[in-house]
Predicted model as a PDB file, atoms N, CA, C, CB and O in Angstrom, pLDDT in the B-factor column:
MODEL        1                                                                  
ATOM      1  N   MET A   1     -14.554   4.078  -9.472  1.00 67.00           N  
ATOM      2  CA  MET A   1     -13.378   3.694  -8.325  1.00 67.00           C  
ATOM      3  C   MET A   1     -14.064   2.131  -7.845  1.00 67.00           C  
ATOM      4  CB  MET A   1     -13.276   5.108  -6.707  1.00 67.00           C  
ATOM      5  O   MET A   1     -15.212   1.757  -8.084  1.00 67.00           O  
ATOM      6  N   ALA A   2     -13.200   1.517  -7.251  1.00 76.00           N  
ATOM      7  CA  ALA A   2     -13.441   0.205  -6.868  1.00 76.00           C  
ATOM      8  C   ALA A   2     -13.676   0.664  -5.290  1.00 76.00           C  
ATOM      9  CB  ALA A   2     -12.143  -0.956  -7.259  1.00 76.00           C  
ATOM     10  O   ALA A   2     -13.041   1.509  -4.660  1.00 76.00           O  
ATOM     11  N   GLN A   3     -15.232  -0.489  -4.671  1.00 90.00           N  
ATOM     12  CA  GLN A   3     -15.445  -0.225  -3.458  1.00 90.00           C  
ATOM     13  C   GLN A   3     -14.337  -0.832  -2.191  1.00 90.00           C  
ATOM     14  CB  GLN A   3     -16.789  -0.688  -3.359  1.00 90.00           C  
ATOM     15  O   GLN A   3     -14.132  -2.045  -2.183  1.00 90.00           O  
ATOM     16  N   LYS A   4     -13.818  -0.171  -1.402  1.00 89.00           N  
ATOM     17  CA  LYS A   4     -12.833  -0.532  -0.478  1.00 89.00           C  
ATOM     18  C   LYS A   4     -13.621  -1.244   0.618  1.00 89.00           C  
ATOM     19  CB  LYS A   4     -12.001   0.700   0.028  1.00 89.00           C  
ATOM     20  O   LYS A   4     -14.814  -1.018   0.819  1.00 89.00           O  
ATOM     21  N   LYS A   5     -12.896  -2.110   1.311  1.00 92.00           N  
ATOM     22  CA  LYS A   5     -13.266  -3.372   2.641  1.00 92.00           C  
ATOM     23  C   LYS A   5     -12.446  -2.950   3.514  1.00 92.00           C  
ATOM     24  CB  LYS A   5     -12.950  -5.139   2.414  1.00 92.00           C  
ATOM     25  O   LYS A   5     -11.270  -3.275   3.352  1.00 92.00           O  
ATOM     26  N   PRO A   6     -12.755  -2.223   4.530  1.00 93.00           N  
ATOM     27  CA  PRO A   6     -12.336  -1.907   5.924  1.00 93.00           C  
ATOM     28  C   PRO A   6     -11.968  -3.303   6.591  1.00 93.00           C  
ATOM     29  CB  PRO A   6     -13.555  -1.109   6.763  1.00 93.00           C  
ATOM     30  O   PRO A   6     -12.673  -4.312   6.619  1.00 93.00           O  
ATOM     31  N   PHE A   7     -10.749  -3.127   7.098  1.00 91.00           N  
ATOM     32  CA  PHE A   7     -10.234  -4.328   7.957  1.00 91.00           C  
ATOM     33  C   PHE A   7      -9.234  -3.874   9.002  1.00 91.00           C  
ATOM     34  CB  PHE A   7      -9.525  -5.443   7.045  1.00 91.00           C  
ATOM     35  O   PHE A   7      -8.605  -2.825   8.857  1.00 91.00           O  
ATOM     36  N   VAL A   8      -9.046  -4.889  10.354  1.00 95.00           N  
ATOM     37  CA  VAL A   8      -8.417  -4.349  11.310  1.00 95.00           C  
ATOM     38  C   VAL A   8      -7.022  -4.749  11.040  1.00 95.00           C  
ATOM     39  CB  VAL A   8      -8.953  -4.702  12.584  1.00 95.00           C  
ATOM     40  O   VAL A   8      -6.934  -5.789  10.387  1.00 95.00           O  
ATOM     41  N   LEU A   9      -6.034  -4.250  11.338  1.00 95.00           N  
ATOM     42  CA  LEU A   9      -4.359  -4.892  11.047  1.00 95.00           C  
ATOM     43  C   LEU A   9      -3.748  -4.249  11.986  1.00 95.00           C  
ATOM     44  CB  LEU A   9      -3.497  -4.584   9.519  1.00 95.00           C  
ATOM     45  O   LEU A   9      -3.695  -3.055  12.278  1.00 95.00           O  
ATOM     46  N   ARG A  10      -3.011  -5.759  12.690  1.00 97.00           N  
ATOM     47  CA  ARG A  10      -2.441  -5.313  14.078  1.00 97.00           C  
ATOM     48  C   ARG A  10      -0.872  -4.997  13.328  1.00 97.00           C  
ATOM     49  CB  ARG A  10      -2.515  -6.749  15.576  1.00 97.00           C  
ATOM     50  O   ARG A  10      -0.607  -5.400  12.196  1.00 97.00           O  
ATOM     51  N   LEU A  11       0.031  -4.252  14.134  1.00 96.00           N  
ATOM     52  CA  LEU A  11       1.291  -4.229  13.206  1.00 96.00           C  
ATOM     53  C   LEU A  11       2.199  -3.941  14.220  1.00 96.00           C  
ATOM     54  CB  LEU A  11       1.347  -3.135  11.933  1.00 96.00           C  
ATOM     55  O   LEU A  11       1.861  -3.180  15.126  1.00 96.00           O  
ATOM     56  N   ASP A  12       3.385  -4.482  14.191  1.00 98.00           N  
ATOM     57  CA  ASP A  12       4.387  -3.919  14.924  1.00 98.00           C  
ATOM     58  C   ASP A  12       5.138  -2.684  15.356  1.00 98.00           C  
ATOM     59  CB  ASP A  12       4.936  -4.336  14.632  1.00 98.00           C  
ATOM     60  O   ASP A  12       5.837  -2.141  14.501  1.00 98.00           O  
ATOM     61  N   PRO A  13       5.075  -2.047  16.853  1.00 98.00           N  
ATOM     62  CA  PRO A  13       5.327  -0.708  16.430  1.00 98.00           C  
ATOM     63  C   PRO A  13       6.444  -0.484  15.815  1.00 98.00           C  
ATOM     64  CB  PRO A  13       5.292   0.116  17.360  1.00 98.00           C  
ATOM     65  O   PRO A  13       6.118   0.534  15.206  1.00 98.00           O  
ATOM     66  N   GLU A  14       7.652  -0.704  15.486  1.00 98.00           N  
ATOM     67  CA  GLU A  14       8.233  -0.286  14.766  1.00 98.00           C  
ATOM     68  C   GLU A  14       8.007  -0.295  13.429  1.00 98.00           C  
ATOM     69  CB  GLU A  14       9.016  -0.591  15.029  1.00 98.00           C  
ATOM     70  O   GLU A  14       8.431   0.633  12.740  1.00 98.00           O  
ATOM     71  N   ILE A  15       7.355  -1.272  12.915  1.00 98.00           N  
ATOM     72  CA  ILE A  15       6.795  -1.012  11.426  1.00 98.00           C  
ATOM     73  C   ILE A  15       6.335   0.002  11.404  1.00 98.00           C  
ATOM     74  CB  ILE A  15       5.850  -1.805  10.853  1.00 98.00           C  
ATOM     75  O   ILE A  15       6.914   0.942  10.861  1.00 98.00           O  
ATOM     76  N   LEU A  16       5.115   0.127  12.007  1.00 98.00           N  
ATOM     77  CA  LEU A  16       4.413   0.752  11.836  1.00 98.00           C  
ATOM     78  C   LEU A  16       4.751   2.498  11.898  1.00 98.00           C  
ATOM     79  CB  LEU A  16       3.634   0.171  12.542  1.00 98.00           C  
ATOM     80  O   LEU A  16       4.036   3.278  11.268  1.00 98.00           O  
ATOM     81  N   LYS A  17       5.768   2.914  12.624  1.00 98.00           N  
ATOM     82  CA  LYS A  17       6.490   3.508  12.910  1.00 98.00           C  
ATOM     83  C   LYS A  17       7.273   3.899  11.729  1.00 98.00           C  
ATOM     84  CB  LYS A  17       6.951   3.007  13.818  1.00 98.00           C  
ATOM     85  O   LYS A  17       7.531   5.102  11.699  1.00 98.00           O  
ATOM     86  N   ALA A  18       7.840   3.009  10.484  1.00 98.00           N  
ATOM     87  CA  ALA A  18       8.443   2.780   9.871  1.00 98.00           C  
ATOM     88  C   ALA A  18       7.953   3.112   8.072  1.00 98.00           C  
ATOM     89  CB  ALA A  18       8.692   1.664  10.445  1.00 98.00           C  
ATOM     90  O   ALA A  18       8.454   3.647   7.083  1.00 98.00           O  
ATOM     91  N   VAL A  19       6.701   2.427   8.443  1.00 98.00           N  
ATOM     92  CA  VAL A  19       5.359   3.063   7.335  1.00 98.00           C  
ATOM     93  C   VAL A  19       5.131   4.298   7.042  1.00 98.00           C  
ATOM     94  CB  VAL A  19       4.032   2.839   7.746  1.00 98.00           C  
ATOM     95  O   VAL A  19       5.092   4.695   5.878  1.00 98.00           O  
ATOM     96  N   GLU A  20       4.903   5.269   8.367  1.00 98.00           N  
ATOM     97  CA  GLU A  20       4.365   6.156   9.019  1.00 98.00           C  
ATOM     98  C   GLU A  20       5.474   7.081   7.877  1.00 98.00           C  
ATOM     99  CB  GLU A  20       4.401   6.097  10.869  1.00 98.00           C  
ATOM    100  O   GLU A  20       5.159   7.523   6.772  1.00 98.00           O  
ATOM    101  N   LYS A  21       6.724   7.176   8.515  1.00 98.00           N  
ATOM    102  CA  LYS A  21       7.837   8.003   7.822  1.00 98.00           C  
ATOM    103  C   LYS A  21       8.079   8.126   6.383  1.00 98.00           C  
ATOM    104  CB  LYS A  21       8.982   7.569   8.243  1.00 98.00           C  
ATOM    105  O   LYS A  21       8.493   9.110   5.770  1.00 98.00           O  
ATOM    106  N   TRP A  22       7.706   6.803   5.879  1.00 98.00           N  
ATOM    107  CA  TRP A  22       8.130   6.438   4.759  1.00 98.00           C  
ATOM    108  C   TRP A  22       6.888   7.005   3.798  1.00 98.00           C  
ATOM    109  CB  TRP A  22       8.467   4.876   4.766  1.00 98.00           C  
ATOM    110  O   TRP A  22       7.159   7.162   2.607  1.00 98.00           O  
ATOM    111  N   ALA A  23       5.464   7.336   4.282  1.00 98.00           N  
ATOM    112  CA  ALA A  23       4.190   7.886   3.820  1.00 98.00           C  
ATOM    113  C   ALA A  23       4.736   9.369   3.612  1.00 98.00           C  
ATOM    114  CB  ALA A  23       2.840   7.697   4.947  1.00 98.00           C  
ATOM    115  O   ALA A  23       4.680   9.946   2.526  1.00 98.00           O  
ATOM    116  N   ALA A  24       5.208   9.857   4.641  1.00 98.00           N  
ATOM    117  CA  ALA A  24       4.879  11.142   4.748  1.00 98.00           C  
ATOM    118  C   ALA A  24       6.353  11.751   3.834  1.00 98.00           C  
ATOM    119  CB  ALA A  24       4.618  11.625   6.524  1.00 98.00           C  
ATOM    120  O   ALA A  24       6.275  12.885   3.361  1.00 98.00           O  
ATOM    121  N   ASP A  25       7.350  11.126   3.679  1.00 98.00           N  
ATOM    122  CA  ASP A  25       8.389  11.606   3.171  1.00 98.00           C  
ATOM    123  C   ASP A  25       7.979  11.343   1.616  1.00 98.00           C  
ATOM    124  CB  ASP A  25       9.713  10.959   3.769  1.00 98.00           C  
ATOM    125  O   ASP A  25       8.899  11.605   0.842  1.00 98.00           O  
ATOM    126  N   GLU A  26       6.778  10.876   1.006  1.00 97.00           N  
ATOM    127  CA  GLU A  26       6.061  10.899  -0.409  1.00 97.00           C  
ATOM    128  C   GLU A  26       5.333  11.106  -0.192  1.00 97.00           C  
ATOM    129  CB  GLU A  26       5.874  10.108  -1.255  1.00 97.00           C  
ATOM    130  O   GLU A  26       4.609  10.681  -1.092  1.00 97.00           O  
ATOM    131  N   PHE A  27       4.403  11.858   0.951  1.00 98.00           N  
ATOM    132  CA  PHE A  27       3.487  12.611   1.031  1.00 98.00           C  
ATOM    133  C   PHE A  27       2.089  12.053   0.353  1.00 98.00           C  
ATOM    134  CB  PHE A  27       3.994  13.767   0.531  1.00 98.00           C  
ATOM    135  O   PHE A  27       1.335  12.440  -0.540  1.00 98.00           O  
ATOM    136  N   ARG A  28       2.154  10.903   1.285  1.00 97.00           N  
ATOM    137  CA  ARG A  28       0.911   9.727   1.308  1.00 97.00           C  
ATOM    138  C   ARG A  28       0.557   9.854   2.547  1.00 97.00           C  
ATOM    139  CB  ARG A  28       1.248   8.098   0.987  1.00 97.00           C  
ATOM    140  O   ARG A  28       1.338   9.984   3.489  1.00 97.00           O  
ATOM    141  N   SER A  29      -1.228   9.809   2.637  1.00 97.00           N  
ATOM    142  CA  SER A  29      -1.628   8.783   4.221  1.00 97.00           C  
ATOM    143  C   SER A  29      -0.492   7.678   4.638  1.00 97.00           C  
ATOM    144  CB  SER A  29      -3.239   7.651   3.957  1.00 97.00           C  
ATOM    145  O   SER A  29       0.551   7.467   4.020  1.00 97.00           O  
ATOM    146  N   THR A  30      -0.915   7.058   5.770  1.00 97.00           N  
ATOM    147  CA  THR A  30      -0.411   5.972   5.973  1.00 97.00           C  
ATOM    148  C   THR A  30      -0.947   4.811   5.424  1.00 97.00           C  
ATOM    149  CB  THR A  30      -0.320   5.885   7.066  1.00 97.00           C  
ATOM    150  O   THR A  30      -0.181   3.900   5.110  1.00 97.00           O  
ATOM    151  N   ASN A  31      -2.335   4.694   5.235  1.00 96.00           N  
ATOM    152  CA  ASN A  31      -2.993   3.831   4.693  1.00 96.00           C  
ATOM    153  C   ASN A  31      -2.868   3.684   3.130  1.00 96.00           C  
ATOM    154  CB  ASN A  31      -4.173   4.059   5.111  1.00 96.00           C  
ATOM    155  O   ASN A  31      -2.787   2.662   2.448  1.00 96.00           O  
ATOM    156  N   GLY A  32      -2.876   5.138   2.732  1.00 96.00           N  
ATOM    157  CA  GLY A  32      -1.924   4.934   1.273  1.00 96.00           C  
ATOM    158  C   GLY A  32      -1.112   4.369   0.784  1.00 96.00           C  
ATOM    159  O   GLY A  32      -1.055   3.883  -0.346  1.00 96.00           O  
ATOM    160  N   GLN A  33      -0.439   4.380   1.556  1.00 98.00           N  
ATOM    161  CA  GLN A  33       1.095   3.881   1.784  1.00 98.00           C  
ATOM    162  C   GLN A  33       1.125   2.471   2.031  1.00 98.00           C  
ATOM    163  CB  GLN A  33       1.834   4.577   3.031  1.00 98.00           C  
ATOM    164  O   GLN A  33       1.733   1.746   1.243  1.00 98.00           O  
ATOM    165  N   MET A  34       0.606   2.047   2.922  1.00 97.00           N  
ATOM    166  CA  MET A  34      -0.005   0.693   2.844  1.00 97.00           C  
ATOM    167  C   MET A  34      -0.793   0.127   1.775  1.00 97.00           C  
ATOM    168  CB  MET A  34      -0.744   0.574   3.799  1.00 97.00           C  
ATOM    169  O   MET A  34      -0.542  -1.067   1.611  1.00 97.00           O  
ATOM    170  N   GLU A  35      -1.619   0.573   1.035  1.00 95.00           N  
ATOM    171  CA  GLU A  35      -2.106   0.077  -0.113  1.00 95.00           C  
ATOM    172  C   GLU A  35      -1.384  -0.001  -1.498  1.00 95.00           C  
ATOM    173  CB  GLU A  35      -3.121   0.713  -0.247  1.00 95.00           C  
ATOM    174  O   GLU A  35      -1.619  -0.730  -2.461  1.00 95.00           O  
ATOM    175  N   TRP A  36      -0.475   0.926  -1.321  1.00 96.00           N  
ATOM    176  CA  TRP A  36       0.961   1.094  -2.764  1.00 96.00           C  
ATOM    177  C   TRP A  36       1.645   0.063  -2.168  1.00 96.00           C  
ATOM    178  CB  TRP A  36       2.215   2.820  -2.976  1.00 96.00           C  
ATOM    179  O   TRP A  36       1.782  -0.705  -3.121  1.00 96.00           O  
ATOM    180  N   ILE A  37       2.207  -0.506  -1.146  1.00 97.00           N  
ATOM    181  CA  ILE A  37       2.911  -1.154  -0.632  1.00 97.00           C  
ATOM    182  C   ILE A  37       2.717  -2.714  -0.796  1.00 97.00           C  
ATOM    183  CB  ILE A  37       2.887  -0.687   0.464  1.00 97.00           C  
ATOM    184  O   ILE A  37       3.703  -3.394  -1.078  1.00 97.00           O  
ATOM    185  N   ILE A  38       1.540  -3.274  -0.636  1.00 96.00           N  
ATOM    186  CA  ILE A  38       0.696  -4.458  -0.836  1.00 96.00           C  
ATOM    187  C   ILE A  38       0.673  -4.633  -2.200  1.00 96.00           C  
ATOM    188  CB  ILE A  38      -0.693  -4.367  -0.282  1.00 96.00           C  
ATOM    189  O   ILE A  38       0.921  -5.704  -2.755  1.00 96.00           O  
ATOM    190  N   SER A  39       0.277  -3.231  -2.956  1.00 93.00           N  
ATOM    191  CA  SER A  39       0.199  -3.516  -4.423  1.00 93.00           C  
ATOM    192  C   SER A  39       1.274  -3.828  -5.402  1.00 93.00           C  
ATOM    193  CB  SER A  39      -0.322  -2.546  -4.921  1.00 93.00           C  
ATOM    194  O   SER A  39       1.315  -4.655  -6.313  1.00 93.00           O  
ATOM    195  N   LYS A  40       2.152  -2.932  -4.967  1.00 94.00           N  
ATOM    196  CA  LYS A  40       3.580  -3.166  -5.547  1.00 94.00           C  
ATOM    197  C   LYS A  40       4.192  -4.512  -5.229  1.00 94.00           C  
ATOM    198  CB  LYS A  40       4.559  -2.100  -5.012  1.00 94.00           C  
ATOM    199  O   LYS A  40       5.138  -4.932  -5.894  1.00 94.00           O  
ATOM    200  N   ALA A  41       3.592  -5.301  -4.072  1.00 95.00           N  
ATOM    201  CA  ALA A  41       3.892  -6.805  -3.905  1.00 95.00           C  
ATOM    202  C   ALA A  41       3.890  -7.513  -4.677  1.00 95.00           C  
ATOM    203  CB  ALA A  41       3.317  -7.411  -3.269  1.00 95.00           C  
ATOM    204  O   ALA A  41       4.841  -8.072  -5.222  1.00 95.00           O  
ATOM    205  N   LEU A  42       2.347  -7.639  -4.918  1.00 94.00           N  
ATOM    206  CA  LEU A  42       1.559  -8.301  -5.330  1.00 94.00           C  
ATOM    207  C   LEU A  42       1.706  -8.226  -7.080  1.00 94.00           C  
ATOM    208  CB  LEU A  42       0.339  -7.879  -4.640  1.00 94.00           C  
ATOM    209  O   LEU A  42       1.449  -9.124  -7.882  1.00 94.00           O  
ATOM    210  N   LYS A  43       2.100  -7.137  -7.296  1.00 93.00           N  
ATOM    211  CA  LYS A  43       2.402  -7.252  -9.010  1.00 93.00           C  
ATOM    212  C   LYS A  43       3.451  -7.863  -8.741  1.00 93.00           C  
ATOM    213  CB  LYS A  43       2.636  -5.893 -10.091  1.00 93.00           C  
ATOM    214  O   LYS A  43       3.289  -9.036  -9.076  1.00 93.00           O  
ATOM    215  N   GLU A  44       4.972  -7.616  -8.088  1.00 93.00           N  
ATOM    216  CA  GLU A  44       5.895  -8.156  -8.360  1.00 93.00           C  
ATOM    217  C   GLU A  44       5.976  -9.454  -8.164  1.00 93.00           C  
ATOM    218  CB  GLU A  44       6.643  -7.642  -7.948  1.00 93.00           C  
ATOM    219  O   GLU A  44       6.630 -10.237  -8.853  1.00 93.00           O  
ATOM    220  N   GLU A  45       5.287  -9.726  -7.179  1.00 94.00           N  
ATOM    221  CA  GLU A  45       5.183 -11.291  -7.115  1.00 94.00           C  
ATOM    222  C   GLU A  45       3.912 -12.144  -8.435  1.00 94.00           C  
ATOM    223  CB  GLU A  45       4.575 -11.592  -5.258  1.00 94.00           C  
ATOM    224  O   GLU A  45       3.565 -13.302  -8.205  1.00 94.00           O  
ATOM    225  N   GLY A  46       3.547 -11.654  -9.284  1.00 93.00           N  
ATOM    226  CA  GLY A  46       2.787 -12.125 -10.005  1.00 93.00           C  
ATOM    227  C   GLY A  46       1.341 -12.774  -9.525  1.00 93.00           C  
ATOM    228  O   GLY A  46       0.844 -13.828  -9.923  1.00 93.00           O  
ATOM    229  N   ARG A  47       0.913 -12.017  -8.738  1.00 94.00           N  
ATOM    230  CA  ARG A  47      -0.364 -12.319  -8.084  1.00 94.00           C  
ATOM    231  C   ARG A  47      -1.580 -11.188  -8.373  1.00 94.00           C  
ATOM    232  CB  ARG A  47      -0.053 -12.422  -6.502  1.00 94.00           C  
ATOM    233  O   ARG A  47      -2.638 -11.104  -7.751  1.00 94.00           O  
ATOM    234  N   VAL A  48      -1.219 -10.508  -9.275  1.00 90.00           N  
ATOM    235  CA  VAL A  48      -2.471  -9.553  -9.679  1.00 90.00           C  
ATOM    236  C   VAL A  48      -1.684  -9.135 -11.317  1.00 90.00           C  
ATOM    237  CB  VAL A  48      -2.794  -7.856  -8.280  1.00 90.00           C  
ATOM    238  O   VAL A  48      -0.482  -8.929 -11.485  1.00 90.00           O  
ATOM    239  N   LYS A  49      -2.447  -9.107 -12.066  1.00 80.00           N  
ATOM    240  CA  LYS A  49      -2.048  -8.551 -13.502  1.00 80.00           C  
ATOM    241  C   LYS A  49      -2.052  -6.942 -13.506  1.00 80.00           C  
ATOM    242  CB  LYS A  49      -3.162  -9.109 -14.691  1.00 80.00           C  
ATOM    243  O   LYS A  49      -3.005  -6.248 -13.153  1.00 80.00           O  
ATOM    244  N   LEU A  50      -0.578  -6.392 -14.056  1.00 68.00           N  
ATOM    245  CA  LEU A  50      -0.403  -5.312 -14.070  1.00 68.00           C  
ATOM    246  C   LEU A  50      -1.326  -4.314 -14.892  1.00 68.00           C  
ATOM    247  CB  LEU A  50       0.705  -5.329 -14.317  1.00 68.00           C  
ATOM    248  O   LEU A  50      -1.795  -4.729 -15.952  1.00 68.00           O  
ATOM    249  N   LYS A  51      -1.581  -3.180 -14.520  1.00 69.00           N  
ATOM    250  CA  LYS A  51      -2.593  -2.466 -15.452  1.00 69.00           C  
ATOM    251  C   LYS A  51      -1.830  -1.846 -16.419  1.00 69.00           C  
ATOM    252  CB  LYS A  51      -3.514  -1.412 -14.776  1.00 69.00           C  
ATOM    253  O   LYS A  51      -0.896  -1.099 -16.129  1.00 69.00           O  
ATOM    254  N   GLU A  52      -2.232  -2.158 -17.777  1.00 59.00           N  
ATOM    255  CA  GLU A  52      -1.697  -1.193 -18.597  1.00 59.00           C  
ATOM    256  C   GLU A  52      -2.068  -0.011 -18.938  1.00 59.00           C  
ATOM    257  CB  GLU A  52      -1.565  -1.568 -19.456  1.00 59.00           C  
ATOM    258  O   GLU A  52      -3.263   0.078 -19.222  1.00 59.00           O  
ATOM    259  N   LYS A  53      -1.183   1.342 -19.038  1.00 56.00           N  
ATOM    260  CA  LYS A  53      -0.936   2.149 -19.094  1.00 56.00           C  
ATOM    261  C   LYS A  53      -1.472   2.978 -20.145  1.00 56.00           C  
ATOM    262  CB  LYS A  53      -0.040   1.991 -18.928  1.00 56.00           C  
ATOM    263  O   LYS A  53      -0.835   2.846 -21.191  1.00 56.00           O  
ATOM    264  N   SER A  54      -2.544   3.881 -20.217  1.00 53.00           N  
ATOM    265  CA  SER A  54      -3.196   4.499 -21.627  1.00 53.00           C  
ATOM    266  C   SER A  54      -2.201   5.305 -22.221  1.00 53.00           C  
ATOM    267  CB  SER A  54      -4.553   5.457 -21.441  1.00 53.00           C  
ATOM    268  O   SER A  54      -1.763   6.140 -21.428  1.00 53.00           O  
ATOM    269  N   GLN A  55      -1.643   5.344 -23.459  1.00 50.00           N  
ATOM    270  CA  GLN A  55      -1.221   6.305 -24.446  1.00 50.00           C  
ATOM    271  C   GLN A  55      -1.287   7.524 -24.846  1.00 50.00           C  
ATOM    272  CB  GLN A  55      -1.425   6.055 -25.126  1.00 50.00           C  
ATOM    273  O   GLN A  55      -0.676   7.877 -25.855  1.00 50.00           O  
TER     274      GLN A  55                                                      
ENDMDL                                                                          
END                                                                             
C-alpha cells in the first residue's frame, strides 16, 4: 500500500458537515470519503490515470 502524507485541510463548516453525512451514508470515514471524492475528481478530469481492474 502506498504511504500516505498527512496535511491540514481547512473547510467551511457546512461543507465538512455535508461530507461527514455523505461518509456516514456510505459507511466510510470522513477521511476516506475525502480521499474518494478527490480521487474521483482527479480521474474524471484526466489528472491521474485510471487503474485497470483485474479480471
